[in-house]
C-alpha positions as CSV (number, residue, x, y, z in Angstrom):
1,M,175.0,-93.1,194.1
2,F,177.7,-95.0,192.3
3,E,175.6,-95.2,189.2
4,V,175.3,-91.4,189.2
5,L,179.0,-91.0,189.6
6,M,179.6,-93.5,186.7
7,Y,177.1,-91.6,184.5
8,L,178.8,-88.3,185.2
9,F,182.3,-89.7,184.7
10,E,181.4,-91.2,181.4
11,T,179.4,-88.3,180.2
12,Y,181.6,-85.4,181.2
13,I,185.1,-86.9,181.4
14,H,185.2,-89.1,178.3
15,T,183.5,-86.5,176.1
16,D,184.2,-83.0,175.0
17,V,181.3,-81.6,177.0
18,D,182.2,-78.6,179.2
19,A,182.7,-80.0,182.7
20,A,181.9,-76.6,184.3
21,V,178.2,-77.2,184.5
22,E,176.2,-75.6,187.4
23,Q,175.0,-78.1,190.0
24,D,171.3,-77.2,189.5
25,V,171.5,-77.8,185.8
26,L,173.4,-81.0,186.4
27,A,170.9,-82.1,189.0
28,D,168.0,-81.5,186.5
29,E,169.8,-83.4,183.8
30,L,170.4,-86.3,186.1
31,T,166.8,-86.3,187.2
32,Q,165.7,-86.4,183.6
33,A,168.1,-89.3,183.1
34,G,166.1,-91.2,185.7
35,F,168.3,-90.8,188.8
36,H,166.7,-90.1,192.2
37,K,167.3,-86.8,193.8
38,Q,168.8,-88.2,197.0
39,E,171.3,-90.2,195.0
40,I,172.1,-87.2,192.9
41,L,172.8,-85.0,196.0
42,K,175.0,-87.7,197.5
43,A,177.0,-88.1,194.3
44,L,177.5,-84.3,193.9
45,A,178.6,-84.1,197.5
46,W,181.1,-87.0,196.9
47,L,182.5,-85.2,193.9
48,E,182.7,-81.9,195.8
49,R,184.7,-83.6,198.5
50,L,187.0,-85.0,195.9
51,A,187.4,-81.5,194.4
52,D,188.2,-80.1,197.8
53,L,190.9,-82.7,198.3
54,Q,192.3,-81.8,194.8
55,E,192.3,-78.1,195.5
56,A,193.8,-78.2,199.0
57,E,197.0,-76.2,199.4
58,E,198.6,-79.2,201.2
59,T,197.9,-82.9,201.3
60,P,195.6,-83.6,204.2
61,K,197.4,-84.9,207.3
62,W,195.5,-88.2,207.1
63,A,196.8,-88.8,203.6
64,R,200.4,-88.3,204.4
65,S,202.8,-91.2,205.0
66,E,206.4,-92.2,204.3
67,P,206.9,-93.6,200.8
68,D,208.0,-97.0,202.0
69,S,205.4,-97.3,204.8
70,F,202.9,-100.2,204.9
71,R,199.2,-99.5,205.0
72,I,197.2,-101.1,207.8
73,Y,193.5,-101.0,207.2
74,T,190.8,-100.3,209.8
75,Q,188.1,-102.8,210.6
76,E,185.6,-100.7,208.5
77,E,188.0,-100.6,205.6
78,L,188.7,-104.3,205.8
79,Y,184.9,-105.0,205.6
80,K,184.3,-102.6,202.8
81,I,187.4,-103.3,200.7
82,D,187.9,-107.0,200.3
83,A,191.3,-108.8,199.9
84,E,191.1,-108.6,196.1
85,G,190.5,-104.8,196.3
86,R,193.3,-104.3,198.8
87,G,195.6,-106.4,196.7
88,F,194.8,-104.4,193.6
89,L,195.5,-101.1,195.5
90,L,198.9,-102.6,196.6
91,F,199.6,-103.7,193.0
92,L,198.9,-100.1,191.8
93,E,201.3,-98.7,194.4
94,Q,204.0,-101.2,193.4
95,I,203.7,-100.2,189.7
96,K,203.7,-96.5,190.7
97,V,200.2,-95.8,189.5
98,L,199.3,-94.8,193.0
99,N,201.5,-93.2,195.6
100,S,200.7,-93.1,199.3
101,E,198.7,-89.9,199.0
102,T,196.6,-90.9,196.1
103,R,196.0,-94.3,197.7
104,E,194.6,-92.6,200.8
105,I,192.4,-90.4,198.7
106,V,191.1,-93.5,196.9
107,I,190.4,-95.2,200.2
108,D,188.7,-92.1,201.6
109,R,186.4,-91.9,198.5
110,L,185.7,-95.6,198.6
111,M,184.6,-95.4,202.3
112,E,182.1,-92.7,201.3
113,L,180.3,-94.9,198.8
114,D,176.9,-96.5,199.7
115,P,177.5,-100.2,199.2
116,P,178.7,-102.0,202.3
117,E,181.3,-103.9,200.2
118,I,183.1,-102.6,197.1
119,E,183.4,-104.7,193.9
120,L,186.8,-104.7,192.2
121,D,185.4,-103.1,189.0
122,D,183.8,-100.3,191.1
123,L,187.1,-99.8,192.9
124,K,188.9,-99.5,189.6
125,W,186.5,-96.7,188.5
126,V,187.0,-94.8,191.7
127,V,190.8,-95.0,191.2
128,M,190.3,-93.6,187.7
129,M,188.1,-90.8,189.0
130,V,190.6,-89.9,191.7
131,L,193.6,-90.0,189.3
132,F,191.7,-87.9,186.8
133,N,191.1,-85.2,189.4
134,V,194.5,-85.1,191.1
135,P,196.9,-82.7,189.3
136,G,200.0,-84.3,188.1
137,S,198.5,-87.8,187.9
138,E,197.8,-87.7,184.1
139,S,200.5,-90.4,183.4
140,A,199.2,-92.6,186.2
141,Y,195.7,-92.2,184.9
142,H,196.7,-93.2,181.4
143,Q,198.7,-96.2,182.7
144,L,195.7,-97.4,184.7
145,E,193.4,-96.8,181.7
146,E,195.6,-99.0,179.6
147,L,195.8,-101.6,182.3
148,I,192.1,-101.8,182.7
149,F,191.0,-101.6,179.1
150,E,193.9,-103.3,177.4
151,Q,192.7,-106.3,175.3
152,P,195.0,-109.3,175.1
153,E,196.5,-109.9,171.7
154,G,196.7,-113.2,169.9
155,M,194.7,-116.3,170.5
156,V,193.4,-117.2,173.9
157,H,194.0,-120.8,174.8
């Protein structure tokens, strides 16, 4: 499923292709690209849930918290998101790329992914997908994009 999400993100987000493609047409295109129907359906459901969170009138109750609160992870979350990933999420909060609401949306979307454990690179892509889809997060999205893709200048010793 994650490969399908990555394909969609790279194909429709980082290009000028019209993102308002019908699901049937999109599913056919993904099938022609070599993805399995079950993975396509899971990915489309994952994106639909993200869109629902974005379009909600209010932030879901489970995503609300006080700005200076501390996040305690459930056992399932601890297993799926390793210490490196949790540390990266905390870092993103500290530099104001994520706030408590977007952090919770990221965790929600991570928990819906298939792999039992999430790699840091995959976590970064999920954060980018969430920030891209949350209104008002454009600056945070660009800051994360620079952070992830920035190449060090000068000689590496």
